[in-house]
C-alpha positions as semicolon CSV with decimal commas, in nm:
position;residue;x (nm);y (nm);z (nm)
1;M;8,650;13,057;9,729
2;K;8,854;12,949;9,435
3;P;8,680;12,773;9,137
4;R;8,762;12,413;9,089
5;K;8,990;12,342;8,801
6;K;8,837;11,996;8,723
7;E;8,475;11,929;8,668
8;E;8,345;11,573;8,720
9;M;8,123;11,449;8,431
10;A;8,050;11,092;8,500
11;E;8,172;10,795;8,718
12;F;8,127;10,433;8,765
13;S;8,235;10,197;9,051
14;K;8,221;9,833;9,093
15;L;8,298;9,562;9,380
16;L;8,561;9,332;9,249
17;T;8,488;8,965;9,175
18;K;8,721;8,678;9,114
19;T;8,697;8,731;8,720
20;D;8,788;9,096;8,762
21;I;9,087;9,006;8,989
22;Q;9,217;8,714;8,762
23;K;9,135;8,795;8,414
24;R;8,953;9,119;8,323
25;L;8,750;9,392;8,466
26;S;8,391;9,292;8,340
27;L;8,144;9,596;8,342
28;P;7,767;9,606;8,325
29;T;7,655;9,753;8,007
30;K;7,503;10,055;8,198
31;F;7,866;10,166;8,266
32;F;7,940;10,188;7,906
33;K;7,853;10,541;7,852
34;P;8,126;10,688;8,063
35;L;8,399;10,498;7,875
36;P;8,576;10,645;7,583
37;S;8,380;10,636;7,256
38;L;8,493;10,338;7,041
39;K;8,436;10,528;6,715
40;G;8,301;10,231;6,513
41;S;8,562;9,981;6,662
42;H;8,533;9,720;6,931
43;V;8,869;9,813;7,096
44;R;9,006;10,138;7,244
45;D;9,301;10,224;7,477
46;F;9,251;10,497;7,729
47;P;9,469;10,647;7,994
48;A;9,364;10,692;8,345
49;I;9,557;10,869;8,633
50;D;9,550;10,708;8,973
51;E;9,576;10,894;9,314
52;S;9,952;10,900;9,317
53;G;9,963;11,047;8,972
54;F;10,076;10,748;8,769
55;V;9,909;10,702;8,426
56;W;9,777;10,361;8,356
57;T;9,668;10,247;8,000
58;F;9,362;10,028;7,984
59;Q;9,217;9,873;7,678
60;C;8,822;9,880;7,674
61;S;8,666;9,622;7,440
62;T;8,332;9,493;7,350
63;R;8,227;9,170;7,181
64;K;8,230;9,180;6,798
65;K;7,896;9,005;6,790
66;G;7,575;8,988;7,007
67;H;7,559;9,184;7,346
68;P;7,820;9,452;7,348
69;K;7,925;9,410;7,728
70;P;8,244;9,624;7,780
71;V;8,547;9,482;7,959
72;L;8,886;9,630;8,047
73;S;9,178;9,400;7,969
74;K;9,530;9,529;7,859
75;G;9,671;9,720;8,157
76;W;9,408;9,588;8,410
77;L;9,594;9,304;8,572
78;A;9,909;9,509;8,604
79;F;9,686;9,758;8,796
80;V;9,526;9,482;9,024
81;R;9,879;9,339;9,110
82;H;10,031;9,688;9,187
83;K;9,730;9,790;9,403
84;E;9,723;9,429;9,551
85;L;9,336;9,418;9,499
86;K;9,135;9,145;9,635
87;V;8,779;9,020;9,576
88;G;8,542;9,255;9,747
89;D;8,773;9,556;9,700
90;R;8,627;9,848;9,504
91;V;8,736;10,030;9,186
92;K;8,613;10,369;9,076
93;F;8,661;10,551;8,748
94;F;8,587;10,929;8,694
95;K;8,555;11,105;8,359
96;E;8,678;11,463;8,392
97;K;8,729;11,762;8,191
98;D;9,016;12,015;8,279
99;R;8,890;12,355;8,264
100;S;9,223;12,529;8,227
101;G;9,312;12,335;7,909
102;P;9,142;12,191;7,591
103;A;8,798;12,030;7,633
104;T;8,958;11,668;7,595
105;P;8,823;11,460;7,878
106;F;9,055;11,237;8,081
107;Y;8,994;10,973;8,344
108;R;9,085;10,912;8,697
109;V;9,089;10,572;8,855
110;E;9,078;10,493;9,238
111;A;9,104;10,176;9,410
112;E;8,971;10,103;9,763
113;K;9,037;9,822;10,024
114;E;8,740;9,665;10,175
115;I;8,757;9,712;10,560
116;K;8,617;9,437;10,766
117;I;8,553;9,433;11,149
118;F;8,454;9,114;11,305
119;G;8,364;8,982;10,953
120;A;8,119;9,276;10,873
121;I;8,214;9,527;10,600
122;F;8,272;9,841;10,773
123;G;8,368;10,050;10,468
124;Y;8,643;10,113;10,213
125;S;8,977;10,279;10,253
126;P;9,173;10,443;9,947
127;I;9,470;10,263;9,830
128;V;9,769;10,500;9,775
129;A;10,042;10,293;9,621
130;P;10,395;10,438;9,515
131;F;10,461;10,441;9,135
132;P;10,527;10,091;8,989
133;W;10,887;10,159;8,912
134;M;10,951;10,269;9,277
135;K;10,868;9,911;9,408
136;T;11,139;9,776;9,174
137;L;11,388;10,051;9,301
138;I;11,304;9,983;9,660
139;L;11,348;9,603;9,594
140;A;11,689;9,669;9,422
141;S;11,796;9,886;9,702
142;K;11,722;9,617;9,954
143;L;11,910;9,364;9,733
144;A;12,211;9,572;9,717
145;T;12,219;9,662;10,087
146;S;12,196;9,279;10,165
147;Q;12,477;9,191;9,922
148;L;12,683;9,474;10,059
149;A;12,634;9,354;10,426
150;S;12,734;8,998;10,301
151;L;13,055;9,136;10,136
152;C;13,141;9,324;10,454
153;N;13,111;8,993;10,649
154;I;13,338;8,814;10,406
155;L;13,614;9,075;10,439
Protein backbone atom coordinates (compact mmCIF):
# COMPACT_ATOMS: atom_id res chain seq x y z
CA MET A 1 0.00 0.00 0.00
CA LYS A 2 1.41 3.40 -1.00
CA PRO A 3 1.71 6.10 1.69
CA ARG A 4 -0.62 9.06 1.31
CA LYS A 5 1.03 12.26 0.08
CA LYS A 6 -1.35 14.52 1.98
CA GLU A 7 -2.12 14.43 5.68
CA GLU A 8 -5.36 15.95 6.90
CA MET A 9 -4.72 18.23 9.88
CA ALA A 10 -8.06 19.91 10.68
CA GLU A 11 -11.42 20.53 9.11
CA PHE A 12 -14.64 22.44 9.58
CA SER A 13 -17.96 22.29 7.81
CA LYS A 14 -21.11 24.36 7.86
CA LEU A 15 -24.66 24.21 6.56
CA LEU A 16 -25.15 27.47 4.71
CA THR A 17 -27.57 30.16 5.86
CA LYS A 18 -29.12 33.11 4.02
CA THR A 19 -26.32 35.42 5.31
CA ASP A 20 -23.68 32.92 4.11
CA ILE A 21 -25.20 32.92 0.60
CA GLN A 22 -25.86 36.65 0.25
CA LYS A 23 -23.08 38.41 2.19
CA ARG A 24 -20.25 36.43 3.81
CA LEU A 25 -19.52 33.05 5.35
CA SER A 26 -20.00 33.56 9.06
CA LEU A 27 -18.09 31.04 11.15
CA PRO A 28 -18.51 30.01 14.76
CA THR A 29 -15.47 31.00 16.84
CA LYS A 30 -14.67 27.33 17.51
CA PHE A 31 -13.84 27.00 13.79
CA PHE A 32 -11.26 29.80 14.03
CA LYS A 33 -8.35 27.49 14.92
CA PRO A 34 -8.13 25.71 11.52
CA LEU A 35 -8.00 29.04 9.68
CA PRO A 36 -4.71 30.73 8.81
CA SER A 37 -3.06 32.64 11.62
CA LEU A 38 -3.83 36.36 11.42
CA LYS A 39 -0.39 37.21 12.88
CA GLY A 40 -1.53 40.26 14.84
CA SER A 41 -3.82 41.55 12.08
CA HIS A 42 -7.58 41.21 11.80
CA VAL A 43 -7.51 40.36 8.05
CA ARG A 44 -5.72 37.67 6.05
CA ASP A 45 -6.08 36.26 2.54
CA PHE A 46 -5.61 32.54 2.04
CA PRO A 47 -5.88 30.24 -0.98
CA ALA A 48 -8.04 27.12 -1.04
CA ILE A 49 -8.19 24.58 -3.85
CA ASP A 50 -11.53 23.05 -4.85
CA GLU A 51 -12.36 19.56 -6.12
CA SER A 52 -11.75 20.60 -9.76
CA GLY A 53 -8.27 21.99 -9.00
CA PHE A 54 -9.21 25.69 -9.14
CA VAL A 55 -7.56 27.89 -6.50
CA TRP A 56 -9.89 30.35 -4.76
CA THR A 57 -8.55 33.24 -2.67
CA PHE A 58 -10.66 33.96 0.39
CA GLN A 59 -10.24 36.75 2.91
CA CYS A 60 -10.65 35.79 6.56
CA SER A 61 -11.28 38.63 8.98
CA THR A 62 -12.35 39.25 12.55
CA ARG A 63 -13.92 42.22 14.26
CA LYS A 64 -11.42 44.84 15.39
CA LYS A 65 -13.15 45.19 18.76
CA GLY A 66 -15.18 42.83 20.92
CA HIS A 67 -15.79 39.17 20.13
CA PRO A 68 -13.38 38.05 17.36
CA LYS A 69 -15.92 36.12 15.24
CA PRO A 70 -14.26 35.03 11.99
CA VAL A 71 -15.89 35.57 8.59
CA LEU A 72 -14.88 34.89 4.99
CA SER A 73 -15.65 37.80 2.70
CA LYS A 74 -13.45 38.53 -0.35
CA GLY A 75 -13.74 35.67 -2.84
CA TRP A 76 -16.56 33.96 -0.95
CA LEU A 77 -19.53 35.27 -2.98
CA ALA A 78 -17.79 34.39 -6.26
CA PHE A 79 -17.39 30.84 -4.93
CA VAL A 80 -21.09 30.75 -3.94
CA ARG A 81 -22.19 31.96 -7.41
CA HIS A 82 -19.88 29.58 -9.26
CA LYS A 83 -21.02 26.55 -7.26
CA GLU A 84 -24.65 27.79 -7.36
CA LEU A 85 -24.94 27.25 -3.62
CA LYS A 86 -28.27 27.62 -1.82
CA VAL A 87 -29.40 27.81 1.82
CA GLY A 88 -29.01 24.32 3.34
CA ASP A 89 -26.06 23.30 1.14
CA ARG A 90 -22.84 22.47 2.95
CA VAL A 91 -19.27 23.74 2.64
CA LYS A 92 -16.18 22.03 4.09
CA PHE A 93 -12.65 23.34 4.55
CA PHE A 94 -9.66 21.08 5.16
CA LYS A 95 -6.20 22.16 6.28
CA GLU A 96 -3.58 19.85 4.84
CA LYS A 97 0.16 19.48 4.71
CA ASP A 98 1.90 18.10 1.63
CA ARG A 99 4.48 15.55 2.76
CA SER A 100 6.35 15.68 -0.54
CA GLY A 101 7.16 19.39 -0.25
CA PRO A 102 7.76 22.05 2.35
CA ALA A 103 5.80 21.95 5.60
CA THR A 104 3.59 24.83 4.48
CA PRO A 105 -0.07 23.96 4.99
CA PHE A 106 -2.63 24.54 2.29
CA TYR A 107 -6.40 24.49 2.29
CA ARG A 108 -8.95 22.47 0.37
CA VAL A 109 -12.60 23.55 -0.01
CA GLU A 110 -15.53 21.34 -0.92
CA ALA A 111 -19.15 22.27 -1.58
CA GLU A 112 -22.04 19.84 -1.31
CA LYS A 113 -25.65 20.18 -2.49
CA GLU A 114 -28.44 19.21 -0.14
CA ILE A 115 -30.41 16.20 -1.47
CA LYS A 116 -34.08 16.14 -0.53
CA ILE A 117 -36.55 13.35 -1.21
CA PHE A 118 -40.20 14.12 -0.48
CA GLY A 119 -39.10 17.13 1.56
CA ALA A 120 -36.76 15.15 3.83
CA ILE A 121 -33.00 15.71 3.71
CA PHE A 122 -31.55 12.48 2.35
CA GLY A 123 -27.90 13.54 2.30
CA TYR A 124 -25.38 15.70 0.46
CA SER A 125 -23.76 15.35 -2.95
CA PRO A 126 -20.36 16.86 -3.89
CA ILE A 127 -20.45 19.72 -6.40
CA VAL A 128 -17.85 19.40 -9.13
CA ALA A 129 -18.05 22.50 -11.29
CA PRO A 130 -15.73 23.42 -14.16
CA PHE A 131 -13.15 26.16 -13.76
CA PRO A 132 -14.85 29.60 -13.70
CA TRP A 133 -13.26 30.68 -16.98
CA MET A 134 -14.67 27.56 -18.68
CA LYS A 135 -18.24 28.79 -18.12
CA THR A 136 -17.34 32.02 -19.95
CA LEU A 137 -15.73 30.02 -22.75
CA ILE A 138 -18.80 27.76 -23.08
CA LEU A 139 -21.17 30.77 -23.18
CA ALA A 140 -18.96 32.52 -25.77
CA SER A 141 -18.92 29.35 -27.88
CA LYS A 142 -22.74 29.07 -27.75
CA LEU A 143 -23.09 32.75 -28.68
CA ALA A 144 -20.67 32.40 -31.61
CA THR A 145 -22.52 29.29 -32.85
CA SER A 146 -25.85 31.14 -32.62
CA GLN A 147 -24.47 34.15 -34.50
CA LEU A 148 -22.96 31.89 -37.17
CA ALA A 149 -26.31 30.12 -37.67
CA SER A 150 -28.06 33.50 -38.02
CA LEU A 151 -25.48 34.63 -40.56
CA CYS A 152 -25.95 31.42 -42.60
CA ASN A 153 -29.72 32.00 -42.65
CA ILE A 154 -29.19 35.53 -44.00
CA LEU A 155 -26.97 34.33 -46.82
